[in-house]
Residue, then its C-alpha position, 0 to 999 in steps of 0.5 A: m919126471r913128467d914129460q910136460v914138466l921136463w918140456r917146460k924146464e927145457g924151454r926155460i933153460a933155452a930162454m935163459l941160454a938165449d939171454r946169456l949168449g945174446i942169441d935168439t931162442e931158436r938158436a939157443l934151442d939148437i945149441f941146447y938140444n945138441s949138447h951133452t947137457y941135454a943128453l944128461l937132462i933127458n936121462p932120468e938116471s943122471g939126476l940132472q932133472l932134479q937140479s935147478d935151471q941155473y945149475i943146468i945153465a952153468d953146466l951148459i955154459k961150461e960145456l960150451d966154454v963161453 
């Protein structure tokens, strides 16, 4: 996946996480970038890059146990 496309996907996911948790985007980025879900997302072999933003958010929320 191209870096720019992945970068935009990360931004959308962080914005969705901020909305879901009622936090600011900066905090959401911090949570996201320090998650196992993010580690999987940046690994093209995991296949997570091909999933929808909603699917990734669901995994991230499950990981956070929120």
